[in-house]
Kinemage of the C-alpha trace (Angstrom):
@kinemage 1
@onewidth
@group {chain A} dominant
@subgroup {mainchain}
@vectorlist {calphas} color= white
{ca met a 1} P 197.868 212.087 0.659
{ca asn a 2} L 196.143 208.730 0.616
{ca asp a 3} L 192.725 207.949 -0.805
{ca lys a 4} L 191.048 207.739 2.211
{ca asp a 5} L 192.249 211.289 3.316
{ca arg a 6} L 191.088 213.142 0.390
{ca pro a 7} L 188.142 215.328 0.770
{ca thr a 8} L 185.292 213.956 -1.600
{ca leu a 9} L 183.250 216.425 -3.543
{ca leu a 10} L 179.170 214.966 -4.449
{ca leu a 11} L 177.788 216.387 -8.020
{ca val a 12} L 173.834 215.763 -8.439
{ca tyr a 13} L 171.852 216.684 -11.181
{ca pro a 14} L 167.876 216.350 -9.709
{ca ala a 15} L 165.517 215.458 -12.167
{ca asn a 16} L 162.018 216.390 -12.442
{ca pro a 17} L 160.131 213.448 -10.253
{ca leu a 18} L 156.815 214.802 -10.886
{ca arg a 19} L 156.168 214.356 -15.632
{ca lys a 20} L 156.626 210.986 -16.825
{ca gly a 21} L 156.964 210.897 -20.992
{ca phe a 22} L 159.445 212.946 -22.646
{ca leu a 23} L 161.681 213.626 -19.614
{ca ser a 24} L 161.937 210.357 -18.482
{ca asn a 25} L 163.146 209.118 -22.262
{ca arg a 26} L 167.223 208.916 -21.700
{ca asp a 27} L 167.692 209.330 -25.628
{ca thr a 28} L 166.325 212.687 -25.483
{ca lys a 29} L 169.198 213.680 -22.000
{ca tyr a 30} L 172.135 215.925 -22.512
{ca gln a 31} L 174.432 215.608 -20.278
{ca pro a 32} L 175.193 218.100 -17.698
{ca leu a 33} L 177.653 220.253 -18.916
{ca ser a 34} L 177.638 222.678 -16.137
{ca leu a 35} L 178.549 219.586 -13.654
{ca gly a 36} L 181.204 218.192 -15.584
{ca ile a 37} L 182.754 221.916 -15.787
{ca ile a 38} L 182.467 221.997 -11.950
{ca ala a 39} L 184.790 218.810 -11.614
{ca ala a 40} L 187.626 219.913 -13.583
{ca leu a 41} L 187.780 222.999 -11.808
{ca thr a 42} L 187.877 221.247 -8.914
{ca pro a 43} L 191.884 220.901 -7.282
{ca pro a 44} L 192.670 217.324 -8.377
{ca his a 45} L 193.765 216.327 -4.361
{ca trp a 46} L 189.746 215.932 -4.136
{ca lys a 47} L 187.403 213.009 -4.940
{ca val a 48} L 184.329 213.822 -7.652
{ca lys a 49} L 181.517 211.955 -7.601
{ca leu a 50} L 178.301 212.844 -9.641
{ca ile a 51} L 174.768 211.084 -9.358
{ca asp a 52} L 172.409 212.089 -12.600
{ca glu a 53} L 169.211 211.074 -11.484
{ca asn a 54} L 168.436 210.590 -15.455
{ca phe a 55} L 169.633 207.680 -14.854
{ca arg a 56} L 169.454 206.035 -11.457
{ca ser a 57} L 167.752 207.819 -8.200
{ca phe a 58} L 169.463 209.583 -5.626
{ca lys a 59} L 170.944 207.058 -3.397
{ca tyr a 60} L 172.501 209.332 0.366
{ca tyr a 61} L 176.659 209.483 -0.852
{ca pro a 62} L 178.488 209.965 2.256
{ca ala a 63} L 180.718 213.584 1.292
{ca asp a 64} L 182.381 216.537 2.904
{ca leu a 65} L 180.947 219.067 0.437
{ca val a 66} L 178.242 218.921 -1.920
{ca gly a 67} L 176.519 220.756 -5.374
{ca ile a 68} L 173.647 220.607 -6.933
{ca thr a 69} L 172.450 222.219 -9.914
{ca ala a 70} L 169.019 223.244 -11.141
{ca phe a 71} L 166.842 224.537 -13.217
{ca ser a 72} L 163.223 225.987 -12.276
{ca ser a 73} L 161.856 222.782 -12.664
{ca thr a 74} L 164.252 220.987 -11.248
{ca ala a 75} L 164.440 222.850 -8.108
{ca thr a 76} L 161.931 221.665 -6.011
{ca arg a 77} L 164.102 218.328 -5.926
{ca ala a 78} L 167.022 220.147 -5.425
{ca tyr a 79} L 165.901 221.869 -2.343
{ca glu a 80} L 164.991 217.939 -1.348
{ca ile a 81} L 168.145 216.592 -1.767
{ca ala a 82} L 170.325 219.526 -0.142
{ca arg a 83} L 167.614 218.479 2.919
{ca ile a 84} L 169.525 215.448 3.754
{ca tyr a 85} L 172.509 216.235 3.929
{ca lys a 86} L 172.274 220.110 5.889
{ca lys a 87} L 170.465 217.290 8.455
{ca gln a 88} L 173.608 215.244 8.448
{ca gly a 89} L 176.105 218.709 8.618
{ca ile a 90} L 177.312 218.418 5.230
{ca pro a 91} L 177.854 221.897 3.240
{ca thr a 92} L 175.853 222.453 0.764
{ca val a 93} L 176.039 224.530 -2.808
{ca ile a 94} L 173.792 225.190 -5.023
{ca gly a 95} L 174.063 226.974 -8.712
{ca gly a 96} L 172.294 227.479 -11.697
{ca ile a 97} L 169.980 229.085 -13.907
{ca his a 98} L 167.492 228.985 -10.887
{ca ala a 99} L 169.327 229.350 -7.740
{ca ser a 100} L 170.996 233.010 -9.872
{ca met a 101} L 167.503 234.090 -10.154
{ca met a 102} L 166.066 233.102 -6.852
{ca pro a 103} L 169.268 233.513 -4.364
{ca glu a 104} L 166.895 234.189 -1.119
{ca glu a 105} L 165.545 231.645 -1.608
{ca ala a 106} L 167.414 229.232 -2.342
{ca leu a 107} L 169.069 230.186 0.562
{ca gln a 108} L 166.601 228.871 3.119
{ca phe a 109} L 167.846 225.648 1.959
{ca val a 110} L 171.352 225.446 1.201
{ca asp a 111} L 174.364 226.576 2.799
{ca thr a 112} L 175.914 228.814 0.052
{ca val a 113} L 174.778 230.020 -3.932
{ca val a 114} L 176.677 230.611 -6.598
{ca val a 115} L 175.000 233.041 -8.686
{ca gly a 116} L 176.093 233.329 -12.269
{ca glu a 117} L 178.694 231.369 -14.499
{ca ala a 118} L 180.322 229.965 -11.566
{ca glu a 119} L 183.921 229.611 -13.874
{ca ser a 120} L 185.217 232.379 -12.082
{ca val a 121} L 184.681 232.019 -8.789
{ca trp a 122} L 184.834 227.948 -8.221
{ca ala a 123} L 188.566 227.732 -7.175
{ca lys a 124} L 187.363 230.725 -4.549
{ca val a 125} L 184.786 228.183 -3.171
{ca ile a 126} L 186.696 225.428 -2.486
{ca ser a 127} L 189.607 227.444 -0.705
{ca asp a 128} L 187.031 229.058 1.272
{ca phe a 129} L 185.450 225.686 2.372
{ca glu a 130} L 189.240 223.953 2.855
{ca glu a 131} L 189.765 227.332 5.211
{ca gly a 132} L 186.459 226.839 7.024
{ca his a 133} L 185.039 230.110 6.349
{ca ile a 134} L 182.674 229.363 3.295
{ca gln a 135} L 180.705 232.448 2.037
{ca arg a 136} L 176.591 232.367 1.828
{ca leu a 137} L 177.040 233.694 -1.467
{ca tyr a 138} L 179.172 234.106 -4.076
{ca arg a 139} L 178.892 235.820 -7.997
{ca gly a 140} L 180.475 235.061 -10.574
{ca glu a 141} L 181.702 237.254 -13.527
{ca leu a 142} L 180.492 236.923 -17.281
{ca leu a 143} L 184.320 235.778 -18.328
{ca glu a 144} L 185.569 235.172 -22.104
{ca met a 145} L 185.626 231.926 -23.138
{ca ile a 146} L 189.402 231.179 -23.737
{ca his a 147} L 190.651 228.656 -22.199
{ca ser a 148} L 187.871 227.111 -21.151
{ca pro a 149} L 187.806 224.492 -19.298
{ca lys a 150} L 187.029 220.743 -20.748
{ca pro a 151} L 184.780 218.734 -19.104
{ca arg a 152} L 185.225 215.390 -16.536
{ca arg a 153} L 183.505 213.714 -18.811
{ca asp a 154} L 184.528 210.488 -17.184
{ca leu a 155} L 181.883 211.513 -14.810
{ca phe a 156} L 178.628 211.238 -17.084
{ca his a 157} L 176.879 208.286 -17.333
{ca pro a 158} L 178.061 206.203 -20.670
{ca ala a 159} L 174.425 205.921 -21.819
{ca tyr a 160} L 173.686 209.282 -22.869
{ca val a 161} L 173.060 209.164 -26.837
{ca phe a 162} L 174.114 212.407 -27.022
{ca ala a 163} L 177.127 214.195 -25.828
{ca ser a 164} L 177.348 218.232 -25.007
{ca ile a 165} L 179.020 221.260 -25.809
{ca gln a 166} L 179.420 224.593 -26.020
{ca thr a 167} L 181.084 227.383 -28.362
{ca thr a 168} L 179.122 230.577 -27.206
{ca arg a 169} L 177.522 231.836 -24.584
{ca gly a 170} L 174.830 234.632 -24.419
{ca cys a 171} L 172.515 235.651 -26.553
{ca pro a 172} L 171.861 239.257 -27.590
{ca phe a 173} L 167.785 239.312 -27.982
{ca asp a 174} L 165.558 239.676 -25.053
{ca cys a 175} L 162.284 237.487 -25.590
{ca ser a 176} L 160.521 238.175 -22.619
{ca phe a 177} L 159.938 234.354 -21.116
{ca cys a 178} L 163.823 233.499 -22.030
{ca ser a 179} L 165.487 233.786 -19.195
{ca val a 180} L 169.416 233.457 -20.955
{ca ser a 181} L 169.799 236.839 -21.148
{ca ala a 182} L 169.880 237.189 -17.492
{ca phe a 183} L 172.214 234.870 -16.576
{ca asn a 184} L 174.166 234.611 -19.246
{ca gly a 185} L 174.534 238.023 -20.514
{ca arg a 186} L 173.253 239.633 -23.920
{ca lys a 187} L 177.034 239.569 -25.298
{ca tyr a 188} L 177.979 237.122 -28.066
{ca arg a 189} L 181.045 235.319 -26.256
{ca met a 190} L 182.667 232.768 -28.635
{ca arg a 191} L 184.877 230.136 -27.831
{ca pro a 192} L 188.335 230.146 -29.999
{ca ile a 193} L 187.594 227.353 -32.542
{ca glu a 194} L 190.694 225.114 -32.194
{ca glu a 195} L 189.712 224.690 -28.175
{ca val a 196} L 186.509 223.606 -29.582
{ca leu a 197} L 188.171 221.172 -31.899
{ca asp a 198} L 189.982 220.067 -29.302
{ca glu a 199} L 187.587 218.970 -27.228
{ca leu a 200} L 185.196 217.594 -29.689
{ca glu a 201} L 187.525 215.479 -31.279
{ca glu a 202} L 188.270 213.660 -26.868
{ca ile a 203} L 183.617 213.177 -26.980
{ca pro a 204} L 183.650 209.261 -27.746
{ca gln a 205} L 179.296 209.707 -29.126
{ca asn a 206} L 178.630 210.005 -32.292
{ca asn a 207} L 176.271 212.278 -31.354
{ca val a 208} L 176.651 216.012 -30.579
{ca phe a 209} L 174.202 218.581 -29.492
{ca phe a 210} L 175.731 222.036 -29.409
{ca leu a 211} L 174.225 223.827 -26.408
{ca asp a 212} L 174.669 227.639 -28.116
{ca asp a 213} L 171.346 229.220 -28.013
{ca asn a 214} L 172.414 230.565 -31.453
{ca ile a 215} L 175.212 228.584 -33.255
{ca val a 216} L 175.154 230.553 -36.152
{ca gly a 217} L 174.559 234.087 -34.242
{ca ile a 218} L 173.225 237.669 -35.950
{ca thr a 219} L 176.253 239.294 -37.275
{ca lys a 220} L 178.582 238.460 -40.243
{ca glu a 221} L 180.991 237.994 -38.032
{ca his a 222} L 179.451 235.131 -36.046
{ca gln a 223} L 178.380 233.738 -39.643
{ca glu a 224} L 181.570 234.047 -40.418
{ca arg a 225} L 183.425 232.147 -37.414
{ca ala a 226} L 180.434 229.399 -38.071
{ca ile a 227} L 181.307 228.439 -41.752
{ca glu a 228} L 185.192 228.243 -40.090
{ca leu a 229} L 184.136 226.109 -37.273
{ca phe a 230} L 182.071 223.893 -39.287
{ca arg a 231} L 185.180 223.768 -42.200
{ca lys a 232} L 187.643 223.227 -39.049
{ca ile a 233} L 185.409 220.243 -38.446
{ca ile a 234} L 185.533 218.482 -41.718
{ca glu a 235} L 189.797 219.237 -42.424
{ca arg a 236} L 190.095 217.533 -38.810
{ca arg a 237} L 187.832 214.333 -40.146
{ca ile a 238} L 186.060 214.670 -37.432
{ca lys a 239} L 182.970 212.305 -38.165
{ca lys a 240} L 180.200 212.997 -35.576
{ca asn a 241} L 176.027 213.937 -35.957
{ca trp a 242} L 175.057 216.774 -34.146
{ca ile a 243} L 172.061 219.079 -33.890
{ca ser a 244} L 171.990 222.687 -32.400
{ca gln a 245} L 169.567 225.820 -32.453
{ca ala a 246} L 169.530 229.058 -34.268
{ca ser a 247} L 167.325 231.975 -35.184
{ca ile a 248} L 165.402 232.691 -38.259
{ca asn a 249} L 168.160 234.517 -39.602
{ca leu a 250} L 170.040 230.785 -39.905
{ca ala a 251} L 169.108 231.273 -43.772
{ca asp a 252} L 170.861 234.256 -44.874
{ca asn a 253} L 174.055 233.152 -45.788
{ca ser a 254} L 174.180 230.199 -47.543
{ca glu a 255} L 177.633 229.190 -46.860
{ca val a 256} L 176.475 228.576 -43.666
{ca leu a 257} L 174.115 225.602 -44.489
{ca lys a 258} L 176.274 224.564 -46.662
{ca trp a 259} L 179.211 223.926 -44.516
{ca ala a 260} L 176.941 222.730 -41.088
{ca ala a 261} L 175.702 220.231 -43.547
{ca arg a 262} L 179.301 219.220 -44.223
{ca ser a 263} L 180.188 218.701 -40.942
{ca gly a 264} L 178.140 216.340 -39.715
{ca cys a 265} L 174.540 218.579 -38.795
{ca arg a 266} L 171.286 216.424 -39.082
{ca met a 267} L 168.908 219.421 -37.024
{ca met a 268} L 168.593 222.573 -35.925
{ca phe a 269} L 165.858 224.165 -33.691
{ca ile a 270} L 164.514 227.296 -34.475
{ca gly a 271} L 162.253 229.068 -32.098
{ca val a 272} L 159.486 230.547 -34.470
{ca glu a 273} L 156.582 230.942 -30.821
{ca ser a 274} L 153.465 231.868 -33.010
{ca glu a 275} L 152.535 232.230 -36.718
{ca ile a 276} L 151.226 235.650 -36.084
{ca glu a 277} L 152.155 238.952 -34.596
{ca asp a 278} L 150.506 239.131 -31.859
{ca gly a 279} L 152.637 236.411 -30.346
{ca leu a 280} L 155.605 237.816 -31.412
{ca leu a 281} L 154.796 241.486 -29.704
{ca glu a 282} L 153.829 239.466 -26.318
{ca ser a 283} L 157.049 237.872 -26.773
{ca asn a 284} L 159.314 240.468 -27.662
{ca lys a 285} L 160.554 237.941 -30.576
{ca arg a 286} L 162.041 240.866 -32.421
{ca ile a 287} L 164.023 239.094 -35.046
{ca asn a 288} L 160.870 237.023 -35.885
{ca leu a 289} L 158.881 240.646 -36.427
{ca lys a 290} L 161.907 241.764 -38.253
{ca tyr a 291} L 161.451 239.001 -40.776
{ca gly a 292} L 158.158 238.919 -41.038
{ca val a 293} L 155.691 235.846 -40.305
{ca ser a 294} L 155.396 234.960 -44.422
{ca ser a 295} L 159.198 234.117 -44.282
{ca tyr a 296} L 159.418 231.196 -42.256
{ca glu a 297} L 157.916 228.576 -44.986
{ca lys a 298} L 161.058 230.397 -47.038
{ca val a 299} L 163.699 229.868 -44.154
{ca phe a 300} L 162.315 225.886 -43.762
{ca gln a 301} L 163.057 225.439 -47.580
{ca lys a 302} L 166.116 227.363 -47.596
{ca val a 303} L 167.019 224.815 -44.631
{ca asn a 304} L 165.759 221.755 -45.953
{ca lys a 305} L 167.413 222.200 -49.496
{ca tyr a 306} L 171.046 221.875 -47.904
{ca gly a 307} L 169.609 218.289 -46.070
{ca ile a 308} L 169.238 219.783 -42.476
{ca ala a 309} L 165.508 219.366 -40.556
{ca val a 310} L 164.044 221.684 -39.061
{ca ile a 311} L 162.706 221.474 -35.534
{ca ala a 312} L 160.415 224.522 -35.554
{ca gly a 313} L 159.075 225.382 -31.688
{ca phe a 314} L 155.704 226.828 -31.443
{ca met a 315} L 154.118 228.086 -28.261
{ca phe a 316} L 150.405 228.189 -26.827
{ca gly a 317} L 149.156 230.484 -23.911
{ca trp a 318} L 150.048 233.609 -24.904
{ca asp a 319} L 147.348 236.394 -23.859
{ca ser a 320} L 145.891 236.886 -27.499
{ca asp a 321} L 145.012 233.234 -27.534
{ca thr a 322} L 141.542 232.221 -27.958
{ca ala a 323} L 140.388 227.909 -28.622
{ca his a 324} L 140.247 229.837 -32.592
{ca lys a 325} L 143.516 231.209 -32.701
{ca ile a 326} L 144.698 227.858 -31.175
{ca gln a 327} L 143.541 226.129 -33.960
{ca gln a 328} L 144.178 228.241 -36.890
{ca arg a 329} L 147.899 227.651 -35.084
{ca val a 330} L 147.296 223.358 -34.972
{ca glu a 331} L 146.381 224.180 -38.965
{ca tyr a 332} L 149.380 226.534 -39.650
{ca ile a 333} L 151.510 223.844 -37.901
{ca arg a 334} L 150.040 220.618 -39.976
{ca his a 335} L 150.640 222.541 -43.250
{ca ser a 336} L 154.248 223.706 -42.409
{ca gln a 337} L 157.058 222.173 -43.989
{ca ala a 338} L 159.393 222.426 -41.012
{ca asp a 339} L 160.028 218.485 -40.168
{ca ser a 340} L 159.469 218.139 -36.575
{ca ile a 341} L 157.538 220.314 -34.216
{ca gln a 342} L 158.003 221.312 -31.071
{ca thr a 343} L 155.459 222.390 -28.964
{ca ser a 344} L 155.624 223.920 -25.260
{ca ile a 345} L 153.242 226.375 -23.515
{ca val a 346} L 154.218 229.660 -22.393
{ca thr a 347} L 155.630 229.772 -18.441
{ca pro a 348} L 157.072 232.852 -16.465
{ca leu a 349} L 160.523 231.561 -15.471
{ca pro a 350} L 161.953 233.658 -12.702
{ca gly a 351} L 164.408 236.126 -13.863
{ca thr a 352} L 162.263 236.955 -16.947
{ca arg a 353} L 160.410 240.029 -17.940
{ca leu a 354} L 157.325 238.069 -18.753
{ca tyr a 355} L 157.122 236.546 -14.906
{ca lys a 356} L 157.791 239.750 -13.480
{ca lys a 357} L 154.784 241.116 -15.189
{ca leu a 358} L 152.795 238.423 -14.642
{ca leu a 359} L 153.402 238.489 -10.620
{ca asp a 360} L 153.059 242.111 -10.845
{ca glu a 361} L 149.847 241.716 -12.366
{ca asn a 362} L 148.473 238.937 -9.675
{ca arg a 363} L 148.086 236.340 -12.850
{ca ile a 364} L 150.422 233.449 -11.537
{ca thr a 365} L 147.818 230.995 -10.109
{ca leu a 366} L 150.669 228.087 -8.888
{ca lys a 367} L 153.178 230.246 -6.929
{ca asn a 368} L 153.137 227.611 -3.896
{ca tyr a 369} L 157.294 227.701 -3.808
{ca pro a 370} L 159.158 225.731 -3.783
{ca asp a 371} L 156.596 222.372 -4.415
{ca asp a 372} L 155.491 224.254 -7.298
{ca trp a 373} L 158.378 224.786 -9.138
{ca gln a 374} L 158.117 221.389 -10.108
{ca arg a 375} L 155.680 222.644 -12.668
{ca tyr a 376} L 157.020 225.271 -13.938
{ca asp a 377} L 158.363 222.646 -17.164
{ca tyr a 378} L 156.708 223.979 -19.998
{ca trp a 379} L 153.736 221.742 -20.075
{ca glu a 380} L 151.326 223.401 -17.365
{ca leu a 381} L 149.123 226.888 -17.409
{ca val a 382} L 150.628 228.368 -14.338
{ca his a 383} L 149.236 231.710 -15.131
{ca arg a 384} L 145.431 233.074 -15.274
{ca leu a 385} L 144.726 233.852 -19.662
{ca pro a 386} L 142.745 236.852 -20.053
{ca leu a 387} L 140.463 234.955 -22.636
{ca met a 388} L 140.506 231.393 -21.870
{ca ser a 389} L 139.962 229.472 -18.664
{ca lys a 390} L 142.624 227.563 -17.362
{ca gln a 391} L 140.062 224.176 -17.926
{ca glu a 392} L 139.265 225.563 -21.655
{ca phe a 393} L 142.896 226.003 -22.385
{ca glu a 394} L 143.737 222.776 -21.366
{ca glu a 395} L 140.830 220.825 -23.296
{ca glu a 396} L 141.807 223.064 -26.157
{ca met a 397} L 145.631 221.513 -25.368
{ca gln a 398} L 144.529 218.137 -25.278
{ca arg a 399} L 143.079 218.746 -29.424
{ca val a 400} L 146.469 220.467 -30.056
{ca tyr a 401} L 148.830 217.396 -29.276
{ca gln a 402} L 145.750 215.027 -31.005
{ca arg a 403} L 146.068 216.795 -34.080
{ca ile a 404} L 150.365 217.508 -34.380
{ca tyr a 405} L 151.002 214.135 -33.438
{ca glu a 406} L 148.361 211.770 -35.224
{ca pro a 407} L 150.324 208.912 -35.963
{ca gly a 408} L 149.382 208.951 -39.838
{ca phe a 409} L 149.946 212.866 -39.676
{ca leu a 410} L 153.942 211.858 -38.256
{ca arg a 411} L 153.861 209.128 -41.168
{ca arg a 412} L 153.054 211.517 -44.083
{ca lys a 413} L 155.805 213.900 -42.670
{ca phe a 414} L 158.554 211.274 -42.559
{ca tyr a 415} L 157.829 210.440 -45.924
{ca arg a 416} L 157.393 214.156 -47.165
{ca ser a 417} L 160.950 214.818 -44.793
{ca ser a 418} L 162.207 211.961 -46.562
{ca trp a 419} L 162.193 213.564 -50.617
{ca lys a 420} L 162.699 217.511 -49.673
{ca leu a 421} L 166.117 215.904 -47.484
{ca arg a 422} L 167.178 213.603 -49.811
{ca ser a 423} L 168.384 211.645 -46.682
{ca val a 424} L 166.004 208.837 -45.076
{ca ile a 425} L 168.758 208.991 -42.297
{ca thr a 426} L 167.777 212.587 -41.218
{ca ala a 427} L 164.276 211.844 -41.522
{ca tyr a 428} L 164.281 209.547 -39.037
{ca trp a 429} L 165.759 211.430 -36.950
{ca ser a 430} L 163.397 214.212 -37.176
{ca tyr a 431} L 160.171 211.340 -37.186
{ca met a 432} L 161.885 210.047 -33.731
{ca ser a 433} L 161.943 213.692 -32.676
{ca asn a 434} L 157.999 213.687 -33.037
{ca trp a 435} L 157.035 210.200 -31.516
{ca asn a 436} L 159.384 211.227 -28.544
{ca tyr a 437} L 157.115 215.587 -28.357
{ca arg a 438} L 154.367 212.746 -28.582
{ca asn a 439} L 155.560 210.767 -26.043
{ca met a 440} L 155.550 213.766 -23.825
{ca tyr a 441} L 152.058 215.256 -24.688
{ca ile a 442} L 149.612 212.165 -25.093
{ca his a 443} L 149.699 209.949 -22.181
{ca asp a 444} L 147.347 206.786 -24.691
{ca gly a 445} L 149.637 203.834 -23.357
{ca lys a 446} L 152.064 204.174 -26.425
{ca ser a 447} L 155.648 203.481 -24.791
{ca met a 448} L 158.678 203.884 -27.464
{ca arg a 449} L 158.474 200.411 -27.857
{ca asn a 450} L 154.759 201.216 -29.502
{ca ile a 451} L 156.479 203.038 -31.865
{ca leu a 452} L 157.599 200.346 -34.074
{ca ile a 453} L 154.360 199.601 -34.977
{ca asn a 454} L 153.222 203.173 -36.776
{ca arg a 455} L 157.116 203.308 -38.480
{ca pro a 456} L 157.716 202.877 -42.331
{ca ser a 457} L 157.414 199.379 -43.394
{ca phe a 458} L 161.003 199.153 -44.421
{ca phe a 459} L 162.342 200.263 -41.381
{ca arg a 460} L 160.367 197.402 -39.389
{ca lys a 461} L 162.585 194.795 -39.701
{ca lys a 462} L 165.918 196.132 -39.948
{ca thr a 463} L 166.558 198.502 -36.832
{ca thr a 464} L 163.593 197.015 -34.376
{ca lys a 465} L 166.572 195.189 -31.821
{ca arg a 466} L 168.791 198.375 -32.278
{ca val a 467} L 165.987 200.548 -31.352
{ca ile a 468} L 164.305 198.887 -28.713
C-alpha cells in the first residue's frame, strides 16, 4: 500500500487554555500514555499522528479518523477540537475519564464515545470504521494487565522531562472526591514485572513517573511485588530517577522503602487531604482514618530516613472548613516534615460520590457545561460551602498560598530536607517542586527564571545555564 493510500489516525491531547502557571510549565508535564497505547493498538497499515497541546497549539491536520482523550478540565477544549473535524465530516472519537463519566454529554459533540479502558475495544472501533459502520458507543472491559501493549513513544514530544509508565491499575479505596475507582475499578491489577522492566529499558529519559495510583498497594502480596519490582530494576542495572504515588501505609514495610530508594526513587506523593478527622470523614479517606492523623509525621520521617522526599497533598474547601480551620491547616503544613506541599481545592468531578452529593443538594455553582468544565481543575471553588462564602474562601486561600509558598520558608525547607535526606539532589527536586506549585498559585510576576535569585547560593552559578 502506498503511503498516500494509508488511512490516517490523528490523536489529540488537549490542554486547558484557561489557566497559566504550573499547568503550562513543561517540566511538570507527563506523557499522554493512553494515546501512546491507542497508537500501539492501531493496525500497522494506518499512519498515526499525535498532537500534544502542551507543546504546541492545535493546528488543523488532515485525517481520516480523530481520537481525543480528556480530563474534565480539558473536556471543553476537546469538544472545541472535535467540532472542527465534525464540520469537515471527519469522524471523531473521544475517550478518557471525563467522557467515560459523561458519555451522553460527549455524544453531543463527537461521533463516538469509548467508555472505560479502551484496550479491549479499540480493535473493533478501527474495524467498524474501516467497514463503514462505526458505532456511537463502545464500552471497554477491565482486562488483566498481561501482555499490555507498549505505547508508541516515538509519537511523544521529545521535550518531556519525565517519561510515563504504569505497573498497576485500580484502587481499592473509595474516596468521595476521586473517580479512579469508577474508571479503573477497585480491583488492584498488577502488570507482570518482566513486562514492566522490558518497557522501562526502552525509555530514553532519565526521569520516570510511575503513574500508578498506589505503587505499593495495600496488602502484603502487593508489597512483596513492589519489592521484587524495585530489586529487579537494580539487577537489570536500569538507571532511572523516578517518582510515584502511594498511600499512608507506604512506611509499613521498611524493605519497600529500602529497595525503592536503591532503585532510584527520589520522591513519593502521599494524599494526606486533611490533618483533622472532619475532612477525612468527608473525603471517606478510610486508610488515613485507620492510621490516624497523629501518624503522618512518623510516616514522613520514616520515608525520609531512606532518602526519599515526601510530597504531601492537602485539600481545602471541605464542608467543615472555616477561616480558622484553614489557617490551622496552614500552620500544621508549615511545621510538617513533608518536603514538598501540594495544595488543591476540593473539586466535585463527574463520576464521584462528591459530585452526586453536591448536585443533589443543588450546591454546584459552576455548571454552565461544557464551558465550565475547564474550571474543574482543583484551582477554583465550584460549589457552595456551608460555613464560608466564595469570596471569604478565595481571600483565605490567597493567604494560604502566600504562607505555604513564601520564598524564605521554601529555602529553609530545602536546607532541612538536605539534612534529613542526606542528598542535596533529592532535596533540590522537592525544592523545585515547591517552586512549581508556587508558580501555579501565586501570580506575582515571578517566572521560573526568577527562581534563580531565590535558590541556595551554591546552585546559582553551577546550574543557571542548565535550568533555564
